[in-house]
All heavy atoms as TSV, in Angstrom:
chain	resi	resn	atom	element	x	y	z
A	1	MET	N	N	87.485	123.781	69.926
A	1	MET	CA	C	88.730	123.058	69.783
A	1	MET	C	C	89.827	124.034	69.362
A	1	MET	O	O	89.685	124.771	68.395
A	1	MET	CB	C	88.557	121.970	68.726
A	1	MET	CG	C	89.771	121.136	68.547
A	1	MET	SD	S	89.395	119.742	67.492
A	1	MET	CE	C	90.628	119.978	66.261
A	2	HIS	N	N	90.905	124.017	70.106
A	2	HIS	CA	C	92.029	124.895	69.814
A	2	HIS	C	C	93.278	124.042	69.578
A	2	HIS	O	O	93.646	123.240	70.434
A	2	HIS	CB	C	92.280	125.860	70.976
A	2	HIS	CG	C	91.111	126.749	71.250
A	2	HIS	ND1	N	90.791	127.807	70.432
A	2	HIS	CD2	C	90.178	126.732	72.227
A	2	HIS	CE1	C	89.724	128.398	70.898
A	2	HIS	NE2	N	89.318	127.767	71.997
A	3	PRO	N	N	93.893	124.195	68.424
A	3	PRO	CA	C	95.095	123.385	68.146
A	3	PRO	C	C	96.274	123.828	69.020
A	3	PRO	O	O	96.407	125.001	69.358
A	3	PRO	CB	C	95.384	123.643	66.672
A	3	PRO	CG	C	94.632	124.871	66.320
A	3	PRO	CD	C	93.519	125.033	67.297
A	4	ASP	N	N	97.086	122.868	69.360
A	4	ASP	CA	C	98.304	123.145	70.124
A	4	ASP	C	C	99.403	123.466	69.113
A	4	ASP	O	O	100.040	122.575	68.550
A	4	ASP	CB	C	98.669	121.936	70.980
A	4	ASP	CG	C	99.855	122.193	71.886
A	4	ASP	OD1	O	100.362	123.331	71.914
A	4	ASP	OD2	O	100.268	121.240	72.575
A	5	TRP	N	N	99.618	124.750	68.871
A	5	TRP	CA	C	100.556	125.189	67.837
A	5	TRP	C	C	101.989	124.825	68.173
A	5	TRP	O	O	102.794	124.559	67.274
A	5	TRP	CB	C	100.415	126.689	67.597
A	5	TRP	CG	C	99.081	127.018	66.995
A	5	TRP	CD1	C	98.033	127.611	67.618
A	5	TRP	CD2	C	98.652	126.727	65.669
A	5	TRP	NE1	N	96.975	127.726	66.763
A	5	TRP	CE2	C	97.318	127.188	65.540
A	5	TRP	CE3	C	99.248	126.129	64.571
A	5	TRP	CZ2	C	96.589	127.073	64.371
A	5	TRP	CZ3	C	98.517	126.020	63.398
A	5	TRP	CH2	C	97.213	126.485	63.306
A	6	THR	N	N	102.326	124.788	69.450
A	6	THR	CA	C	103.687	124.416	69.841
A	6	THR	C	C	103.976	122.960	69.475
A	6	THR	O	O	105.027	122.641	68.921
A	6	THR	CB	C	103.887	124.625	71.352
A	6	THR	OG1	O	103.565	125.974	71.676
A	6	THR	CG2	C	105.300	124.322	71.763
A	7	ALA	N	N	103.017	122.089	69.763
A	7	ALA	CA	C	103.193	120.673	69.424
A	7	ALA	C	C	103.266	120.481	67.911
A	7	ALA	O	O	104.071	119.680	67.417
A	7	ALA	CB	C	102.057	119.846	70.006
A	8	LEU	N	N	102.429	121.212	67.186
A	8	LEU	CA	C	102.459	121.124	65.728
A	8	LEU	C	C	103.808	121.584	65.182
A	8	LEU	O	O	104.372	120.963	64.274
A	8	LEU	CB	C	101.331	121.953	65.116
A	8	LEU	CG	C	101.232	121.929	63.593
A	8	LEU	CD1	C	100.934	120.524	63.101
A	8	LEU	CD2	C	100.170	122.902	63.122
A	9	GLY	N	N	104.337	122.661	65.734
A	9	GLY	CA	C	105.652	123.144	65.316
A	9	GLY	C	C	106.752	122.146	65.629
A	9	GLY	O	O	107.679	121.948	64.834
A	10	GLN	N	N	106.668	121.483	66.790
A	10	GLN	CA	C	107.674	120.485	67.153
A	10	GLN	C	C	107.626	119.286	66.215
A	10	GLN	O	O	108.664	118.782	65.772
A	10	GLN	CB	C	107.471	120.036	68.594
A	10	GLN	CG	C	107.825	121.084	69.613
A	10	GLN	CD	C	107.468	120.659	71.024
A	10	GLN	OE1	O	106.747	119.691	71.227
A	10	GLN	NE2	N	107.976	121.396	71.992
A	11	VAL	N	N	106.420	118.832	65.912
A	11	VAL	CA	C	106.270	117.697	64.993
A	11	VAL	C	C	106.804	118.060	63.611
A	11	VAL	O	O	107.497	117.262	62.968
A	11	VAL	CB	C	104.795	117.248	64.920
A	11	VAL	CG1	C	104.565	116.271	63.779
A	11	VAL	CG2	C	104.376	116.624	66.232
A	12	THR	N	N	106.525	119.254	63.154
A	12	THR	CA	C	107.014	119.708	61.855
A	12	THR	C	C	108.537	119.778	61.840
A	12	THR	O	O	109.180	119.314	60.886
A	12	THR	CB	C	106.418	121.082	61.508
A	12	THR	OG1	O	104.996	120.981	61.513
A	12	THR	CG2	C	106.888	121.563	60.160
A	13	ALA	N	N	109.125	120.335	62.883
A	13	ALA	CA	C	110.588	120.459	62.948
A	13	ALA	C	C	111.263	119.096	62.980
A	13	ALA	O	O	112.263	118.861	62.284
A	13	ALA	CB	C	110.987	121.280	64.167
A	14	VAL	N	N	110.720	118.172	63.765
A	14	VAL	CA	C	111.306	116.829	63.837
A	14	VAL	C	C	111.149	116.107	62.503
A	14	VAL	O	O	112.083	115.435	62.039
A	14	VAL	CB	C	110.667	116.021	64.994
A	14	VAL	CG1	C	111.049	114.562	64.921
A	14	VAL	CG2	C	111.076	116.613	66.329
A	15	SER	N	N	110.000	116.253	61.867
A	15	SER	CA	C	109.780	115.607	60.569
A	15	SER	C	C	110.753	116.117	59.513
A	15	SER	O	O	111.326	115.333	58.753
A	15	SER	CB	C	108.353	115.841	60.090
A	15	SER	OG	O	107.438	115.264	60.977
A	16	ILE	N	N	110.952	117.417	59.467
A	16	ILE	CA	C	111.894	117.989	58.509
A	16	ILE	C	C	113.312	117.539	58.823
A	16	ILE	O	O	114.081	117.171	57.923
A	16	ILE	CB	C	111.777	119.527	58.487
A	16	ILE	CG1	C	110.449	119.937	57.857
A	16	ILE	CG2	C	112.936	120.159	57.728
A	16	ILE	CD1	C	110.132	121.407	57.973
A	17	GLY	N	N	113.667	117.523	60.100
A	17	GLY	CA	C	115.011	117.083	60.494
A	17	GLY	C	C	115.286	115.635	60.127
A	17	GLY	O	O	116.350	115.307	59.597
A	18	ILE	N	N	114.332	114.754	60.392
A	18	ILE	CA	C	114.500	113.341	60.050
A	18	ILE	C	C	114.559	113.155	58.541
A	18	ILE	O	O	115.367	112.364	58.025
A	18	ILE	CB	C	113.353	112.496	60.658
A	18	ILE	CG1	C	113.419	112.524	62.180
A	18	ILE	CG2	C	113.384	111.068	60.146
A	18	ILE	CD1	C	114.654	111.890	62.769
A	19	THR	N	N	113.748	113.880	57.813
A	19	THR	CA	C	113.762	113.788	56.349
A	19	THR	C	C	115.116	114.200	55.790
A	19	THR	O	O	115.682	113.507	54.928
A	19	THR	CB	C	112.653	114.658	55.749
A	19	THR	OG1	O	111.400	114.223	56.260
A	19	THR	CG2	C	112.650	114.584	54.242
A	20	VAL	N	N	115.646	115.299	56.281
A	20	VAL	CA	C	116.962	115.758	55.820
A	20	VAL	C	C	118.038	114.734	56.185
A	20	VAL	O	O	118.917	114.424	55.372
A	20	VAL	CB	C	117.289	117.148	56.399
A	20	VAL	CG1	C	118.732	117.520	56.172
A	20	VAL	CG2	C	116.367	118.201	55.792
A	21	ALA	N	N	117.968	114.182	57.387
A	21	ALA	CA	C	118.963	113.197	57.814
A	21	ALA	C	C	118.917	111.944	56.943
A	21	ALA	O	O	119.962	111.410	56.545
A	21	ALA	CB	C	118.736	112.825	59.280
A	22	VAL	N	N	117.723	111.470	56.609
A	22	VAL	CA	C	117.590	110.274	55.775
A	22	VAL	C	C	118.134	110.539	54.370
A	22	VAL	O	O	118.839	109.703	53.792
A	22	VAL	CB	C	116.119	109.807	55.733
A	22	VAL	CG1	C	115.886	108.776	54.647
A	22	VAL	CG2	C	115.715	109.253	57.077
A	23	VAL	N	N	117.836	111.692	53.815
A	23	VAL	CA	C	118.335	112.036	52.483
A	23	VAL	C	C	119.857	112.143	52.494
A	23	VAL	O	O	120.539	111.673	51.576
A	23	VAL	CB	C	117.674	113.334	51.975
A	23	VAL	CG1	C	118.357	113.855	50.729
A	23	VAL	CG2	C	116.204	113.105	51.719
A	24	VAL	N	N	120.430	112.737	53.538
A	24	VAL	CA	C	121.887	112.867	53.636
A	24	VAL	C	C	122.540	111.493	53.753
A	24	VAL	O	O	123.560	111.226	53.105
A	24	VAL	CB	C	122.272	113.779	54.821
A	24	VAL	CG1	C	123.740	113.666	55.155
A	24	VAL	CG2	C	121.909	115.222	54.508
A	25	VAL	N	N	121.969	110.605	54.557
A	25	VAL	CA	C	122.538	109.256	54.702
A	25	VAL	C	C	122.490	108.516	53.371
A	25	VAL	O	O	123.465	107.854	52.981
A	25	VAL	CB	C	121.800	108.471	55.809
A	25	VAL	CG1	C	122.129	107.002	55.768
A	25	VAL	CG2	C	122.148	109.043	57.175
A	26	PHE	N	N	121.390	108.616	52.647
A	26	PHE	CA	C	121.294	107.960	51.346
A	26	PHE	C	C	122.302	108.554	50.365
A	26	PHE	O	O	122.962	107.821	49.624
A	26	PHE	CB	C	119.873	108.086	50.787
A	26	PHE	CG	C	119.656	107.298	49.534
A	26	PHE	CD1	C	119.429	105.943	49.591
A	26	PHE	CD2	C	119.688	107.914	48.297
A	26	PHE	CE1	C	119.232	105.201	48.435
A	26	PHE	CE2	C	119.498	107.189	47.140
A	26	PHE	CZ	C	119.263	105.833	47.205
A	27	ALA	N	N	122.437	109.879	50.374
A	27	ALA	CA	C	123.398	110.535	49.477
A	27	ALA	C	C	124.832	110.127	49.808
A	27	ALA	O	O	125.655	109.954	48.901
A	27	ALA	CB	C	123.248	112.045	49.568
A	28	LEU	N	N	125.144	109.979	51.090
A	28	LEU	CA	C	126.486	109.523	51.464
A	28	LEU	C	C	126.744	108.098	50.985
A	28	LEU	O	O	127.858	107.761	50.580
A	28	LEU	CB	C	126.677	109.626	52.974
A	28	LEU	CG	C	126.834	111.029	53.537
A	28	LEU	CD1	C	126.871	110.982	55.066
A	28	LEU	CD2	C	128.067	111.702	52.990
A	29	GLY	N	N	125.722	107.262	51.018
A	29	GLY	CA	C	125.866	105.900	50.493
A	29	GLY	C	C	126.129	105.896	48.998
A	29	GLY	O	O	126.985	105.167	48.499
A	30	VAL	N	N	125.408	106.724	48.265
A	30	VAL	CA	C	125.613	106.829	46.815
A	30	VAL	C	C	127.005	107.392	46.523
A	30	VAL	O	O	127.697	106.933	45.606
A	30	VAL	CB	C	124.509	107.691	46.173
A	30	VAL	CG1	C	124.819	108.000	44.724
A	30	VAL	CG2	C	123.165	107.001	46.293
A	31	LEU	N	N	127.429	108.390	47.301
A	31	LEU	CA	C	128.765	108.962	47.131
A	31	LEU	C	C	129.851	107.920	47.384
A	31	LEU	O	O	130.838	107.845	46.640
A	31	LEU	CB	C	128.951	110.149	48.072
A	31	LEU	CG	C	130.329	110.822	48.062
A	31	LEU	CD1	C	130.587	111.459	46.703
A	31	LEU	CD2	C	130.417	111.853	49.169
A	32	ALA	N	N	129.662	107.111	48.407
A	32	ALA	CA	C	130.648	106.060	48.696
A	32	ALA	C	C	130.726	105.062	47.548
A	32	ALA	O	O	131.818	104.627	47.167
A	32	ALA	CB	C	130.294	105.353	50.004
A	33	LEU	N	N	129.580	104.693	46.978
A	33	LEU	CA	C	129.599	103.774	45.831
A	33	LEU	C	C	130.248	104.408	44.614
A	33	LEU	O	O	130.970	103.740	43.866
A	33	LEU	CB	C	128.172	103.331	45.493
A	33	LEU	CG	C	127.548	102.301	46.414
A	33	LEU	CD1	C	126.141	101.973	45.950
A	33	LEU	CD2	C	128.388	101.043	46.471
A	34	ALA	N	N	130.007	105.693	44.400
A	34	ALA	CA	C	130.622	106.376	43.259
A	34	ALA	C	C	132.136	106.443	43.421
A	34	ALA	O	O	132.884	106.234	42.455
A	34	ALA	CB	C	130.044	107.778	43.116
A	35	ARG	N	N	132.592	106.742	44.618
A	35	ARG	CA	C	134.045	106.768	44.860
A	35	ARG	C	C	134.646	105.379	44.715
A	35	ARG	O	O	135.766	105.230	44.225
A	35	ARG	CB	C	134.330	107.326	46.245
A	35	ARG	CG	C	134.115	108.806	46.340
A	35	ARG	CD	C	134.527	109.327	47.680
A	35	ARG	NE	N	134.372	110.774	47.727
A	35	ARG	CZ	C	134.536	111.490	48.810
A	35	ARG	NH1	N	134.847	110.910	49.947
A	35	ARG	NH2	N	134.378	112.798	48.775
A	36	LEU	N	N	133.908	104.373	45.133
A	36	LEU	CA	C	134.373	102.999	44.988
A	36	LEU	C	C	134.530	102.635	43.520
A	36	LEU	O	O	135.528	102.032	43.118
A	36	LEU	CB	C	133.389	102.055	45.674
A	36	LEU	CG	C	133.738	100.587	45.722
A	36	LEU	CD1	C	134.968	100.370	46.582
A	36	LEU	CD2	C	132.576	99.790	46.258
A	37	GLU	N	N	133.564	103.019	42.697
A	37	GLU	CA	C	133.659	102.774	41.258
A	37	GLU	C	C	134.815	103.552	40.637
A	37	GLU	O	O	135.514	103.035	39.768
A	37	GLU	CB	C	132.359	103.160	40.567
A	37	GLU	CG	C	131.307	102.091	40.566
A	37	GLU	CD	C	131.753	100.837	39.864
A	37	GLU	OE1	O	132.266	100.903	38.726
A	37	GLU	OE2	O	131.585	99.762	40.457
A	38	GLY	N	N	135.009	104.789	41.066
A	38	GLY	CA	C	136.121	105.590	40.547
A	38	GLY	C	C	137.464	104.979	40.879
A	38	GLY	O	O	138.374	104.937	40.036
A	39	ALA	N	N	137.609	104.487	42.096
A	39	ALA	CA	C	138.864	103.841	42.486
A	39	ALA	C	C	139.070	102.549	41.714
A	39	ALA	O	O	140.193	102.203	41.346
A	39	ALA	CB	C	138.860	103.563	43.988
A	40	ARG	N	N	137.980	101.853	41.446
A	40	ARG	CA	C	138.079	100.590	40.701
A	40	ARG	C	C	138.507	100.855	39.260
A	40	ARG	O	O	139.317	100.117	38.689
A	40	ARG	CB	C	136.742	99.868	40.732
A	40	ARG	CG	C	136.793	98.485	40.119
A	40	ARG	CD	C	135.471	97.779	40.225
A	40	ARG	NE	N	135.128	97.582	41.627
A	40	ARG	CZ	C	133.914	97.278	42.061
A	40	ARG	NH1	N	132.928	97.160	41.203
A	40	ARG	NH2	N	133.679	97.106	43.334
A	41	GLU	N	N	137.996	101.933	38.660
A	41	GLU	CA	C	138.357	102.250	37.283
A	41	GLU	C	C	139.788	102.771	37.171
A	41	GLU	O	O	140.490	102.458	36.219
A	41	GLU	CB	C	137.389	103.285	36.716
A	41	GLU	CG	C	136.016	102.740	36.423
A	41	GLU	CD	C	135.057	103.816	35.947
A	41	GLU	OE1	O	135.474	104.979	35.813
A	41	GLU	OE2	O	133.880	103.480	35.705
A	42	GLN	N	N	140.219	103.592	38.137
A	42	GLN	CA	C	141.552	104.186	38.065
A	42	GLN	C	C	142.653	103.224	38.475
A	42	GLN	O	O	143.685	103.141	37.830
A	42	GLN	CB	C	141.628	105.428	38.944
A	42	GLN	CG	C	140.884	106.606	38.386
A	42	GLN	CD	C	141.016	107.820	39.291
A	42	GLN	OE1	O	141.491	107.724	40.411
A	42	GLN	NE2	N	140.585	108.972	38.778
A	43	HIS	N	N	142.443	102.518	39.560
A	43	HIS	CA	C	143.525	101.710	40.125
A	43	HIS	C	C	143.286	100.209	40.003
A	43	HIS	O	O	144.172	99.422	40.318
A	43	HIS	CB	C	143.719	102.059	41.600
A	43	HIS	CG	C	143.949	103.521	41.841
A	43	HIS	ND1	N	145.083	104.177	41.419
A	43	HIS	CD2	C	143.181	104.452	42.453
A	43	HIS	CE1	C	145.004	105.452	41.766
A	43	HIS	NE2	N	143.856	105.652	42.391
A	44	GLY	N	N	142.105	99.816	39.582
A	44	GLY	CA	C	141.822	98.400	39.414
A	44	GLY	C	C	141.648	97.657	40.710
A	44	GLY	O	O	141.739	96.436	40.761
A	45	ARG	N	N	141.385	98.359	41.805
A	45	ARG	CA	C	141.185	97.687	43.088
A	45	ARG	C	C	139.982	98.302	43.799
A	45	ARG	O	O	139.538	99.396	43.475
A	45	ARG	CB	C	142.419	97.798	43.965
A	45	ARG	CG	C	142.782	99.224	44.306
A	45	ARG	CD	C	143.948	99.264	45.274
A	45	ARG	NE	N	144.029	100.607	45.825
A	45	ARG	CZ	C	145.047	101.422	45.662
A	45	ARG	NH1	N	146.085	101.027	44.981
A	45	ARG	NH2	N	145.040	102.611	46.188
A	46	THR	N	N	139.484	97.581	44.775
A	46	THR	CA	C	138.339	98.069	45.537
A	46	THR	C	C	138.792	98.440	46.941
A	46	THR	O	O	139.782	97.934	47.450
A	46	THR	CB	C	137.235	97.005	45.641
A	46	THR	OG1	O	137.765	95.857	46.290
A	46	THR	CG2	C	136.710	96.630	44.266
A	47	SER	N	N	138.043	99.319	47.556
A	47	SER	CA	C	138.337	99.773	48.904
A	47	SER	C	C	137.332	99.144	49.859
A	47	SER	O	O	136.127	99.324	49.713
A	47	SER	CB	C	138.243	101.299	48.986
A	47	SER	OG	O	138.284	101.724	50.315
A	48	VAL	N	N	137.848	98.413	50.820
A	48	VAL	CA	C	136.979	97.783	51.804
A	48	VAL	C	C	136.292	98.856	52.652
A	48	VAL	O	O	135.116	98.738	52.993
A	48	VAL	CB	C	137.786	96.813	52.694
A	48	VAL	CG1	C	136.918	96.246	53.804
A	48	VAL	CG2	C	138.378	95.703	51.853
A	49	LEU	N	N	137.001	99.932	52.958
A	49	LEU	CA	C	136.435	101.010	53.754
A	49	LEU	C	C	135.273	101.685	53.012
A	49	LEU	O	O	134.230	101.955	53.603
A	49	LEU	CB	C	137.508	102.034	54.101
A	49	LEU	CG	C	137.070	103.204	54.968
A	49	LEU	CD1	C	136.601	102.701	56.324
A	49	LEU	CD2	C	138.207	104.186	55.138
A	50	GLY	N	N	135.433	101.925	51.731
A	50	GLY	CA	C	134.367	102.536	50.944
A	50	GLY	C	C	133.151	101.645	50.837
A	50	GLY	O	O	132.006	102.109	50.937
A	51	LEU	N	N	133.390	100.363	50.652
A	51	LEU	CA	C	132.291	99.409	50.566
A	51	LEU	C	C	131.566	99.302	51.904
A	51	LEU	O	O	130.336	99.250	51.963
A	51	LEU	CB	C	132.812	98.044	50.129
A	51	LEU	CG	C	131.767	96.994	49.798
A	51	LEU	CD1	C	130.875	97.470	48.674
A	51	LEU	CD2	C	132.443	95.689	49.438
A	52	THR	N	N	132.314	99.317	52.986
A	52	THR	CA	C	131.720	99.263	54.322
A	52	THR	C	C	130.910	100.520	54.604
A	52	THR	O	O	129.811	100.449	55.151
A	52	THR	CB	C	132.820	99.094	55.390
A	52	THR	OG1	O	133.582	97.930	55.086
A	52	THR	CG2	C	132.224	98.981	56.770
A	53	GLN	N	N	131.437	101.677	54.212
A	53	GLN	CA	C	130.713	102.932	54.411
A	53	GLN	C	C	129.398	102.917	53.641
A	53	GLN	O	O	128.353	103.300	54.180
A	53	GLN	CB	C	131.555	104.113	53.968
A	53	GLN	CG	C	130.859	105.446	54.117
A	53	GLN	CD	C	131.653	106.591	53.515
A	53	GLN	OE1	O	132.730	106.377	52.956
A	53	GLN	NE2	N	131.127	107.785	53.613
A	54	ALA	N	N	129.425	102.486	52.399
A	54	ALA	CA	C	128.205	102.435	51.597
A	54	ALA	C	C	127.202	101.459	52.207
A	54	ALA	O	O	126.003	101.764	52.303
A	54	ALA	CB	C	128.533	102.024	50.163
A	55	ALA	N	N	127.681	100.306	52.635
A	55	ALA	CA	C	126.782	99.314	53.225
A	55	ALA	C	C	126.142	99.835	54.506
A	55	ALA	O	O	124.938	99.644	54.731
A	55	ALA	CB	C	127.545	98.023	53.500
A	56	LEU	N	N	126.911	100.500	55.346
A	56	LEU	CA	C	126.365	101.047	56.586
A	56	LEU	C	C	125.347	102.151	56.309
A	56	LEU	O	O	124.309	102.236	56.991
A	56	LEU	CB	C	127.486	101.566	57.481
A	56	LEU	CG	C	128.331	100.508	58.164
A	56	LEU	CD1	C	129.476	101.155	58.935
A	56	LEU	CD2	C	127.494	99.651	59.085
A	57	CYS	N	N	125.623	102.993	55.326
A	57	CYS	CA	C	124.671	104.052	54.981
A	57	CYS	C	C	123.359	103.463	54.482
A	57	CYS	O	O	122.275	103.883	54.912
A	57	CYS	CB	C	125.268	104.978	53.929
A	57	CYS	SG	S	126.542	106.073	54.555
A	58	PHE	N	N	123.429	102.489	53.605
A	58	PHE	CA	C	122.206	101.898	53.075
A	58	PHE	C	C	121.481	101.062	54.126
A	58	PHE	O	O	120.255	100.986	54.136
A	58	PHE	CB	C	122.499	101.077	51.827
A	58	PHE	CG	C	122.875	101.919	50.640
A	58	PHE	CD1	C	124.001	101.637	49.901
A	58	PHE	CD2	C	122.104	103.019	50.282
A	58	PHE	CE1	C	124.347	102.414	48.816
A	58	PHE	CE2	C	122.448	103.811	49.197
A	58	PHE	CZ	C	123.573	103.507	48.458
A	59	LEU	N	N	122.227	100.450	55.038
A	59	LEU	CA	C	121.601	99.714	56.131
A	59	LEU	C	C	120.858	100.664	57.065
A	59	LEU	O	O	119.727	100.373	57.488
A	59	LEU	CB	C	122.661	98.929	56.906
A	59	LEU	CG	C	122.147	98.020	58.010
A	59	LEU	CD1	C	121.274	96.927	57.420
A	59	LEU	CD2	C	123.305	97.420	58.771
A	60	ALA	N	N	121.451	101.812	57.379
A	60	ALA	CA	C	120.781	102.813	58.218
A	60	ALA	C	C	119.537	103.337	57.510
A	60	ALA	O	O	118.484	103.524	58.139
A	60	ALA	CB	C	121.738	103.952	58.551
A	61	TYR	N	N	119.647	103.580	56.213
A	61	TYR	CA	C	118.501	104.053	55.433
A	61	TYR	C	C	117.379	103.015	55.461
A	61	TYR	O	O	116.212	103.355	55.689
A	61	TYR	CB	C	118.951	104.328	53.991
A	61	TYR	CG	C	117.833	104.687	53.057
A	61	TYR	CD1	C	117.275	105.957	53.077
A	61	TYR	CD2	C	117.337	103.761	52.148
A	61	TYR	CE1	C	116.243	106.296	52.221
A	61	TYR	CE2	C	116.307	104.098	51.292
A	61	TYR	CZ	C	115.763	105.360	51.332
A	61	TYR	OH	O	114.744	105.685	50.490
A	62	ALA	N	N	117.719	101.759	55.259
A	62	ALA	CA	C	116.712	100.696	55.267
A	62	ALA	C	C	116.073	100.559	56.643
A	62	ALA	O	O	114.869	100.291	56.748
A	62	ALA	CB	C	117.350	99.375	54.837
A	63	ALA	N	N	116.843	100.746	57.698
A	63	ALA	CA	C	116.298	100.655	59.055
A	63	ALA	C	C	115.281	101.766	59.310
A	63	ALA	O	O	114.223	101.525	59.909
A	63	ALA	CB	C	117.425	100.723	60.080
A	64	VAL	N	N	115.571	102.972	58.854
A	64	VAL	CA	C	114.632	104.086	59.034
A	64	VAL	C	C	113.360	103.838	58.225
A	64	VAL	O	O	112.249	104.077	58.715
A	64	VAL	CB	C	115.295	105.420	58.643
A	64	VAL	CG1	C	114.274	106.544	58.589
A	64	VAL	CG2	C	116.403	105.766	59.610
A	65	VAL	N	N	113.489	103.347	57.012
A	65	VAL	CA	C	112.320	103.055	56.183
A	65	VAL	C	C	111.484	101.944	56.825
A	65	VAL	O	O	110.253	102.044	56.903
A	65	VAL	CB	C	112.744	102.674	54.749
A	65	VAL	CG1	C	111.572	102.124	53.947
A	65	VAL	CG2	C	113.345	103.877	54.048
A	66	ALA	N	N	112.128	100.898	57.320
A	66	ALA	CA	C	111.406	99.799	57.974
A	66	ALA	C	C	110.689	100.295	59.225
A	66	ALA	O	O	109.542	99.906	59.486
A	66	ALA	CB	C	112.366	98.670	58.323
A	67	TYR	N	N	111.331	101.157	59.997
A	67	TYR	CA	C	110.702	101.709	61.194
A	67	TYR	C	C	109.477	102.552	60.822
A	67	TYR	O	O	108.442	102.475	61.486
A	67	TYR	CB	C	111.707	102.540	61.983
A	67	TYR	CG	C	111.153	103.104	63.267
A	67	TYR	CD1	C	110.761	102.260	64.302
A	67	TYR	CD2	C	111.004	104.473	63.449
A	67	TYR	CE1	C	110.243	102.773	65.477
A	67	TYR	CE2	C	110.492	104.991	64.618
A	67	TYR	CZ	C	110.109	104.138	65.634
A	67	TYR	OH	O	109.594	104.650	66.792
A	68	GLY	N	N	109.578	103.314	59.757
A	68	GLY	CA	C	108.440	104.091	59.291
A	68	GLY	C	C	107.286	103.209	58.864
A	68	GLY	O	O	106.118	103.509	59.146
A	69	ILE	N	N	107.576	102.097	58.209
A	69	ILE	CA	C	106.528	101.163	57.806
A	69	ILE	C	C	105.875	100.535	59.024
A	69	ILE	O	O	104.652	100.389	59.091
A	69	ILE	CB	C	107.095	100.103	56.845
A	69	ILE	CG1	C	107.437	100.755	55.511
A	69	ILE	CG2	C	106.103	98.959	56.644
A	69	ILE	CD1	C	108.187	99.859	54.550
A	70	VAL	N	N	106.678	100.181	60.023
A	70	VAL	CA	C	106.137	99.616	61.261
A	70	VAL	C	C	105.197	100.611	61.935
A	70	VAL	O	O	104.151	100.239	62.464
A	70	VAL	CB	C	107.278	99.196	62.213
A	70	VAL	CG1	C	106.766	98.921	63.608
A	70	VAL	CG2	C	107.996	97.977	61.669
A	71	LEU	N	N	105.553	101.887	61.926
A	71	LEU	CA	C	104.696	102.897	62.541
A	71	LEU	C	C	103.396	103.102	61.770
A	71	LEU	O	O	102.367	103.424	62.364
A	71	LEU	CB	C	105.437	104.227	62.640
A	71	LEU	CG	C	106.578	104.303	63.654
A	71	LEU	CD1	C	107.246	105.661	63.578
A	71	LEU	CD2	C	106.076	104.026	65.058
A	72	LEU	N	N	103.416	102.925	60.462
A	72	LEU	CA	C	102.236	103.187	59.639
A	72	LEU	C	C	101.262	102.032	59.548
A	72	LEU	O	O	100.057	102.230	59.417
A	72	LEU	CB	C	102.671	103.588	58.228
A	72	LEU	CG	C	103.300	104.956	58.087
A	72	LEU	CD1	C	103.830	105.145	56.673
A	72	LEU	CD2	C	102.318	106.044	58.426
A	73	VAL	N	N	101.762	100.799	59.601
A	73	VAL	CA	C	100.901	99.637	59.394
A	73	VAL	C	C	100.295	99.213	60.734
A	73	VAL	O	O	101.022	98.852	61.658
A	73	VAL	CB	C	101.691	98.473	58.747
A	73	VAL	CG1	C	100.819	97.242	58.599
A	73	VAL	CG2	C	102.250	98.911	57.405
A	74	PRO	N	N	98.980	99.232	60.852
A	74	PRO	CA	C	98.345	98.933	62.145
A	74	PRO	C	C	98.529	97.481	62.612
A	74	PRO	O	O	98.493	97.222	63.803
A	74	PRO	CB	C	96.872	99.217	61.912
A	74	PRO	CG	C	96.707	99.746	60.555
A	74	PRO	CD	C	98.019	99.647	59.859
A	75	GLN	N	N	98.750	96.541	61.706
A	75	GLN	CA	C	98.912	95.142	62.112
A	75	GLN	C	C	100.195	94.914	62.899
A	75	GLN	O	O	100.342	93.916	63.591
A	75	GLN	CB	C	98.907	94.212	60.890
A	75	GLN	CG	C	97.539	94.010	60.285
A	75	GLN	CD	C	97.185	95.110	59.293
A	75	GLN	OE1	O	97.955	96.014	59.025
A	75	GLN	NE2	N	95.982	95.047	58.762
A	76	PHE	N	N	101.166	95.832	62.814
A	76	PHE	CA	C	102.427	95.678	63.520
A	76	PHE	C	C	102.370	96.213	64.950
A	76	PHE	O	O	103.315	96.082	65.688
A	76	PHE	CB	C	103.566	96.372	62.777
A	76	PHE	CG	C	103.879	95.736	61.446
A	76	PHE	CD1	C	104.190	96.526	60.360
A	76	PHE	CD2	C	103.856	94.372	61.282
A	76	PHE	CE1	C	104.479	95.951	59.129
A	76	PHE	CE2	C	104.139	93.786	60.063
A	76	PHE	CZ	C	104.464	94.583	58.977
A	77	HIS	N	N	101.254	96.809	65.336
A	77	HIS	CA	C	101.158	97.386	66.679
A	77	HIS	C	C	100.651	96.381	67.674
A	77	HIS	O	O	99.948	95.531	67.516
A	77	HIS	CB	C	100.246	98.594	66.689
A	77	HIS	CG	C	100.811	99.733	65.891
A	77	HIS	ND1	N	100.139	100.890	65.707
A	77	HIS	CD2	C	101.978	99.914	65.221
A	77	HIS	CE1	C	100.842	101.724	64.982
A	77	HIS	NE2	N	101.970	101.137	64.659
């Protein structure tokens, strides 16, 4: 048995890329919430754009997590 090193390298690269992308999306959501809180404390108002950005980031994060669970749980196949 000989491992296919090219395929292993591709899987590793894609896994690292997806992991970095998920972490960045989550961090952007947290950043949007922090900016929203800062604007609320300074000016006493909320930003609809900031709230929408945070919601979209967390929704994308939740979608990736749900997709990963679907791939891992055999009953969903």
